[in-house]
C-alpha positions in Angstrom: -16.4 -0.8 6.6 -15.9 -0.4 10.5 -14.8 3.2 11.6 -11.4 2.2 13.0 -10.4 0.4 9.8 -11.9 3.4 7.8 -9.7 5.6 9.7 -6.8 3.6 9.6 -7.3 3.4 5.5 -7.7 7.2 5.4 -4.3 7.6 7.3 -2.5 5.1 4.7 -3.8 7.3 2.0 -2.9 10.8 3.4 0.4 9.8 5.0 2.1 7.2 3.0 2.5 7.3 -0.9 2.0 3.6 -2.2 4.1 2.5 -5.3 2.5 1.0 -8.4 1.0 -2.5 -8.2 4.2 -4.6 -9.3 1.8 -6.8 -11.7 -0.6 -4.3 -13.5 1.0 -0.9 -12.6 -2.2 0.3 -11.1 -2.1 3.1 -8.4 -5.4 2.0 -6.8 -4.8 0.2 -3.8 -6.5 -0.4 -0.4 -5.8 -1.5 2.9 -7.3 -4.7 4.1 -7.3 -6.3 7.6 -7.7 -10.1 7.4 -9.9 -12.1 9.7 -8.2 -15.1 11.2 -10.2 -18.4 11.3 -10.9 -17.8 15.0 -12.9 -14.8 14.0 -10.5 -12.2 15.2 -9.1 -9.3 13.4 -5.6 -10.4 12.2 -3.1 -8.7 10.0 -3.1 -6.0 7.3 -2.2 -6.2 3.8 -2.2 -3.6 0.9 -4.1 -5.1 -2.1 -4.5 -3.7 -5.8 -8.1 -2.9 -6.3 -7.4 -3.4 -10.2 -6.0 -7.0 -10.2 -6.4 -8.0 -6.6 -2.9 -8.7 -5.9 -2.1 -8.4 -2.3 1.2 -7.5 -0.4 2.8 -9.2 2.2 1.0 -9.4 5.8 2.0 -7.1 8.3 1.2 -6.4 12.2 0.4 -2.7 11.2 -1.0 -0.7 8.3 2.3 1.3 8.2 4.6 -1.8 8.1 1.9 -3.7 5.4 2.7 -0.4 3.3 6.3 -0.5 3.7 6.3 -4.2 2.6 4.3 -3.0 -0.4 6.6 -0.4 -1.2 9.7 -2.8 -1.1 8.3 -5.0 -3.7 9.9 -5.1 -6.9 8.3 -3.5 -10.1 
């Protein structure tokens, strides 16, 4: 994991409380930054580490966390 992404993941974990996964109810999530076909880093998603369900993509980690938390349980 790159230093930038590792720091960003730590920020999400410490500053934002993520809700349980809407599919398996796990509290274990991680931030993932997608890679575009061009090879550039793309948008962020929050992903459940238990069932690999992913939230909607967003431009920032904060927005990805907000999208994750707005999903129905």
